C-alpha positions as CSV (number, residue, x, y, z in Angstrom):
1,X,-27.5,58.0,-55.2
2,X,-24.7,55.2,-55.0
3,X,-23.6,52.8,-57.2
4,X,-25.9,50.2,-55.5
5,X,-28.9,51.9,-55.5
6,X,-28.1,52.7,-59.4
7,X,-27.8,49.2,-60.2
8,X,-30.7,48.3,-58.4
9,X,-32.7,51.2,-60.2
10,X,-31.5,49.6,-63.4
11,X,-32.2,46.4,-63.0
12,X,-35.7,47.2,-61.7
13,X,-36.2,49.3,-65.1
14,X,-35.1,46.0,-67.1
15,X,-37.4,43.8,-65.7
16,X,-40.2,46.3,-64.7
17,X,-40.3,44.4,-61.1
18,X,-42.6,41.8,-62.8
19,X,-43.8,39.4,-59.5
20,X,-42.3,35.7,-59.3
21,X,-44.4,32.9,-58.2
22,X,-42.5,31.3,-55.6
23,X,-43.1,28.8,-52.4
24,X,-43.9,29.8,-49.2
25,X,-41.1,31.0,-46.9
26,X,-40.7,28.2,-44.0
27,X,-37.4,29.7,-42.4
28,X,-35.9,33.3,-41.9
29,X,-32.7,34.0,-43.8
30,X,-31.5,35.9,-40.7
31,X,-31.1,32.8,-38.4
32,X,-27.8,31.8,-40.7
33,X,-26.5,35.2,-41.9
34,X,-23.8,35.7,-39.9
35,X,-22.6,39.3,-41.6
36,X,-19.5,40.4,-43.7
37,X,-20.0,42.0,-47.6
38,X,-22.5,44.3,-48.4
39,X,-22.3,43.8,-52.0
40,X,-25.4,41.9,-52.5
41,X,-28.8,42.8,-54.1
42,X,-31.7,40.5,-54.5
43,X,-34.8,42.3,-56.4
44,X,-36.4,39.4,-57.6
45,X,-36.0,35.7,-56.5
46,X,-38.0,32.5,-56.5
47,X,-37.2,28.6,-55.0
48,X,-38.8,25.1,-55.2
49,X,-37.8,22.5,-53.0
50,X,-38.8,19.1,-54.3
51,X,-38.0,15.8,-53.2
52,X,-38.4,11.7,-52.6
53,X,-38.5,9.3,-49.6
54,X,-37.8,5.5,-49.6
55,X,-39.1,3.8,-46.7
56,X,-36.3,2.2,-44.8
57,X,-36.8,-2.4,-44.6
58,X,-35.0,-3.4,-42.5
59,X,-32.7,-6.3,-43.9
60,X,-32.7,-4.0,-47.2
61,X,-29.7,-2.7,-48.3
62,X,-29.8,1.1,-49.4
63,X,-33.0,1.6,-48.2
64,X,-33.9,4.3,-46.0
65,X,-33.4,7.5,-47.9
66,X,-34.6,10.9,-48.5
67,X,-33.6,12.9,-51.6
68,X,-34.4,16.4,-51.9
69,X,-33.6,19.0,-55.0
70,X,-33.5,22.5,-54.2
71,X,-33.2,25.3,-56.4
72,X,-33.3,28.8,-56.1
73,X,-33.2,31.6,-58.9
74,X,-32.2,35.4,-58.0
75,X,-32.1,38.8,-60.0
76,X,-29.7,40.9,-59.1
77,X,-26.0,40.5,-58.5
78,X,-24.0,38.8,-56.0
79,X,-20.1,40.0,-55.6
80,X,-18.2,36.6,-54.2
81,X,-20.7,36.5,-50.9
82,X,-21.1,33.3,-49.2
83,X,-24.5,31.6,-49.2
84,X,-25.6,29.0,-46.6
85,X,-28.5,27.0,-46.9
86,X,-30.7,25.9,-44.2
87,X,-32.9,22.3,-44.5
88,X,-35.2,22.1,-41.8
89,X,-35.6,18.6,-40.8
90,X,-39.0,17.2,-39.7
91,X,-39.3,16.8,-35.8
92,X,-40.0,12.8,-36.5
93,X,-36.7,12.8,-37.5
94,X,-34.7,13.9,-34.7
95,X,-33.4,11.5,-33.1
96,X,-31.6,10.1,-36.4
97,X,-30.2,14.1,-36.6
98,X,-28.7,13.5,-33.1
99,X,-26.4,10.9,-34.4
100,X,-22.8,11.2,-34.9
101,X,-22.6,9.4,-37.9
102,X,-25.2,11.8,-40.4
103,X,-22.9,13.7,-41.1
104,X,-21.6,10.9,-42.8
105,X,-24.7,10.1,-44.3
106,X,-25.6,12.8,-46.4
107,X,-24.3,13.1,-49.6
108,X,-24.8,15.4,-52.8
109,X,-24.0,18.6,-55.0
110,X,-24.4,22.0,-54.5
111,X,-24.0,24.5,-57.4
112,X,-23.5,27.9,-58.3
113,X,-23.2,30.5,-61.0
114,X,-19.7,29.8,-60.9
115,X,-19.7,26.1,-61.1
116,X,-20.5,22.8,-59.4
117,X,-19.3,20.5,-56.5
118,X,-20.0,17.5,-54.2
119,X,-20.9,18.3,-50.9
120,X,-18.6,17.1,-47.9
121,X,-18.5,17.3,-44.1
122,X,-16.9,20.3,-44.5
123,X,-19.8,22.1,-46.0
124,X,-22.2,20.5,-43.2
125,X,-23.2,21.6,-40.0
126,X,-25.7,19.6,-38.3
127,X,-28.0,20.5,-35.9
128,X,-31.2,18.1,-34.0
129,X,-33.7,19.9,-36.2
130,X,-31.6,21.0,-39.5
131,X,-28.7,20.7,-41.8
132,X,-27.2,23.7,-43.1
133,X,-25.0,24.0,-46.3
134,X,-22.6,26.0,-47.1
135,X,-22.0,27.4,-50.8
136,X,-18.5,28.4,-52.1
137,X,-18.6,32.2,-53.1
138,X,-20.0,33.0,-55.7
139,X,-20.5,36.2,-58.2
140,X,-23.0,37.2,-60.6
141,X,-24.8,40.2,-62.3
142,X,-28.3,40.0,-63.1
143,X,-29.5,36.6,-62.8
144,X,-28.0,33.6,-60.7
145,X,-29.0,30.2,-60.0
146,X,-28.3,28.0,-56.8
147,X,-29.3,24.2,-56.5
148,X,-28.5,21.7,-53.7
149,X,-29.1,17.9,-54.9
150,X,-29.0,15.9,-51.0
151,X,-29.3,12.9,-50.0
152,X,-30.1,11.7,-46.4
153,X,-29.8,8.6,-46.0
154,X,-31.4,7.5,-42.6
155,X,-31.0,3.5,-43.1
156,X,-27.7,4.1,-42.6
157,X,-28.1,5.2,-39.1
158,X,-31.1,2.9,-38.3
159,X,-29.3,-0.3,-39.9
160,X,-26.7,0.3,-37.0
161,X,-29.1,1.7,-34.1
162,X,-32.2,-0.2,-35.1
163,X,-34.1,0.6,-32.0
164,X,-34.5,4.3,-33.0
165,X,-37.6,5.4,-33.6
166,X,-39.5,7.4,-36.4
167,X,-42.9,8.6,-35.8
168,X,-45.4,8.4,-38.2
169,X,-46.5,11.6,-40.1
170,X,-50.1,11.6,-40.9
171,X,-50.5,14.6,-43.1
172,X,-46.6,13.4,-44.2
173,X,-43.2,14.6,-43.5
174,X,-42.2,18.1,-43.9
175,X,-39.2,19.9,-45.5
176,X,-38.4,23.6,-45.3
177,X,-35.3,24.9,-47.1
178,X,-34.3,28.7,-47.0
179,X,-31.2,30.0,-49.0
180,X,-29.5,32.7,-47.1
181,X,-26.4,35.0,-48.1
182,X,-23.6,36.0,-45.6
183,X,-23.6,39.4,-46.7
184,X,-26.2,42.2,-45.1
185,X,-28.7,42.7,-47.7
186,X,-29.7,46.4,-49.6
187,X,-33.0,46.0,-48.7
188,X,-36.1,48.3,-47.4
189,X,-37.7,45.5,-45.1
190,X,-37.1,42.0,-46.0
191,X,-34.5,40.1,-48.4
192,X,-34.8,39.8,-51.2
193,X,-37.5,42.9,-52.2
194,X,-39.8,40.8,-54.1
195,X,-40.3,36.8,-53.9
196,X,-38.3,34.4,-51.6
197,X,-35.4,31.9,-52.0
198,X,-37.5,29.8,-48.8
199,X,-39.5,26.3,-50.1
200,X,-41.1,23.5,-48.5
201,X,-42.0,19.8,-49.5
202,X,-44.1,17.5,-48.1
203,X,-43.6,13.7,-48.7
204,X,-46.5,11.6,-49.5
205,X,-45.6,8.7,-47.4
206,X,-46.7,8.5,-43.6
207,X,-44.6,6.2,-42.7
208,X,-40.6,5.9,-42.7
209,X,-40.1,2.2,-42.0
210,X,-41.9,-0.9,-42.7
211,X,-42.6,-3.1,-40.0
């Protein structure tokens, strides 16, 4: 039995492998897994994604924002591994995300077990259907917490391009999240062994623009 297996067995014994309640998984961690260090193990995990939507009102400053709060907790260990938070954007916002200015319309801060930092454009990769936020390398043994407070200022884009459409969403706009570590996980089938580092949030609002 190698050192990672010994540590895994020890951690499992400490917590009794009691199941944690988690939000539903929405995206595969492998989608942003880049390979690398193998010194990462998640035995138990839980996460949540919450938020709010402020509609865009033409002519009103600072209107038109989505605020998201992600928090993920993991029981295990991470040995200076990178993590990426994938936020899936509703299809209704794809024309907003396609604008070059959208990168500069994303602000907020991220935190790992080792500290907190503001989000900068260099931390971001933007696609038509998702935003990927790169977390700094981190280290923890037994329990680690990861958090992201993210503001998507779509009103900033609409102010410049007022004809960009954002369709209504009768069931609300759905945002999804997954935290994925760069290393190849030590696992049996999936990482983590129990629980999930994914979550989703659906807005109460069905319209993003006041007409």
